[in-house]
C-alpha positions as MATLAB code, in Angstrom:
seq = 'MDRATLFTAVLGRNALRRAALLPPLDVRAEYRRVVAEAAWREYERRCSAEADALARCRAEAVAECRKRFGPTFDTRNSGSRILVARETDRRFSEHMAKVLGTAPPVVPARHPVVYGSARGTPG';
ca = [
       0.000    0.000    0.000;
       1.523    3.276   -1.128;
       0.312    5.935    1.290;
       1.580    8.799   -0.888;
      -0.586    7.598   -3.778;
      -3.591    7.302   -1.481;
      -3.028   10.823   -0.128;
      -2.698   12.192   -3.672;
      -5.983   10.502   -4.599;
      -7.749   12.113   -1.633;
      -6.374   15.530   -2.597;
      -7.499   14.922   -6.188;
     -11.014   14.082   -5.023;
     -11.028   17.232   -2.907;
      -9.987   19.327   -5.926;
     -12.820   17.799   -7.967;
     -15.277   18.659   -5.206;
     -14.004   22.248   -5.147;
     -14.392   22.496   -8.932;
     -17.959   21.186   -8.658;
     -18.687   23.756   -5.900;
     -19.248   21.014   -3.327;
     -18.105   21.236    0.284;
     -14.525   20.085    0.808;
     -13.641   16.743    2.324;
     -12.195   16.406    5.791;
      -8.829   15.371    4.321;
      -7.494   13.859    7.557;
     -10.569   11.719    8.164;
     -10.842   10.721    4.515;
      -7.152    9.784    4.358;
      -7.471    7.645    7.508;
     -10.499    5.900    5.998;
      -8.788    5.296    2.633;
      -5.681    3.885    4.341;
      -7.857    1.646    6.535;
      -9.773    0.404    3.467;
      -6.498   -0.396    1.696;
      -5.313   -2.288    4.774;
      -8.620   -4.191    4.829;
      -8.287   -5.136    1.150;
      -4.783   -6.440    1.876;
      -6.141   -8.399    4.842;
      -8.884   -9.915    2.650;
      -6.286  -10.860    0.032;
      -4.246  -12.643    2.685;
      -7.388  -14.326    4.031;
      -8.321  -15.625    0.579;
      -4.888  -17.247    0.393;
      -5.843  -19.190    3.538;
      -8.973  -20.807    2.045;
      -7.913  -24.260    3.217;
      -7.651  -22.994    6.806;
     -11.118  -21.439    6.502;
     -12.539  -24.768    5.326;
     -10.818  -26.532    8.224;
     -12.234  -23.990   10.708;
     -15.735  -24.533    9.312;
     -15.393  -28.324    9.505;
     -14.206  -28.037   13.114;
     -17.147  -25.751   13.960;
     -19.648  -28.183   12.422;
     -18.021  -31.118   14.253;
     -18.179  -29.241   17.556;
     -21.861  -28.393   17.008;
     -22.645  -32.026   16.175;
     -20.864  -33.124   19.337;
     -22.723  -30.521   21.369;
     -26.213  -30.864   19.830;
     -26.131  -34.445   18.608;
     -25.305  -36.184   15.334;
     -28.519  -34.965   13.724;
     -27.316  -31.319   13.830;
     -28.305  -29.919   10.447;
     -26.625  -26.899    8.823;
     -29.541  -26.249    6.478;
     -31.656  -24.086    8.770;
     -30.900  -20.447    9.469;
     -30.141  -20.780   13.185;
     -27.609  -23.530   12.543;
     -25.979  -21.548    9.735;
     -25.630  -18.512   11.991;
     -24.138  -20.604   14.795;
     -21.642  -22.316   12.476;
     -20.745  -19.020   10.766;
     -20.037  -17.261   14.081;
     -17.889  -20.109   15.355;
     -16.085  -20.371   12.006;
     -15.369  -16.618   12.013;
     -14.039  -16.780   15.568;
     -11.737  -19.694   14.767;
     -10.556  -18.191   11.466;
      -9.873  -14.812   13.100;
      -7.709  -16.560   15.685;
      -5.894  -18.414   12.891;
      -5.266  -15.199   10.941;
      -4.061  -13.452   14.100;
      -1.452  -16.199   14.479;
      -0.483  -16.052   10.790;
      -0.268  -12.256   10.578;
       0.683  -11.568   14.166;
      -1.939   -8.854   14.379;
      -5.687   -8.314   14.597;
      -7.663   -7.485   11.463;
      -7.665   -3.794   10.545;
     -10.613   -1.663   11.601;
     -12.238    0.446    8.904;
     -13.935    3.559   10.298;
     -17.487    4.256    9.219;
     -17.855    6.859    6.492;
     -20.804    8.510    8.247;
     -20.804    7.417   11.884;
     -24.067    7.741   13.753;
     -23.819    9.368   17.144;
     -26.910    8.327   19.059;
     -28.463   11.024   21.164;
     -26.634   13.846   19.374;
     -29.932   15.520   18.390;
     -30.952   15.939   22.013;
     -30.098   19.064   23.842;
     -27.932   18.975   26.889;
     -29.842   18.097   30.035;
     -30.744   21.216   31.771;
];
């Protein structure tokens, strides 16, 4: 990931917005978001290279559920799929943390919602 190229792209987008008479971007926030998205894409690329580990994590999750809920545990209903998916994600995240030596990157929301911000201060 070339941070200089990403910064130049953000500045270019800001110049286009100025030319179109739109409000300018918050360059710092936008740059942080673009860098985080690039880090996430790199993380996804590395995860896709570990497809065999993902399949193993899913098989282990299904086996654990069958041991826990009985041999008739079926992965065709929505509750079972959610349970297996959550356990698979947890196991695969642990695997990737060992492989990469770090947690997955966090991408900030483009338009975060701040609950309660419309209320006035208590008086």
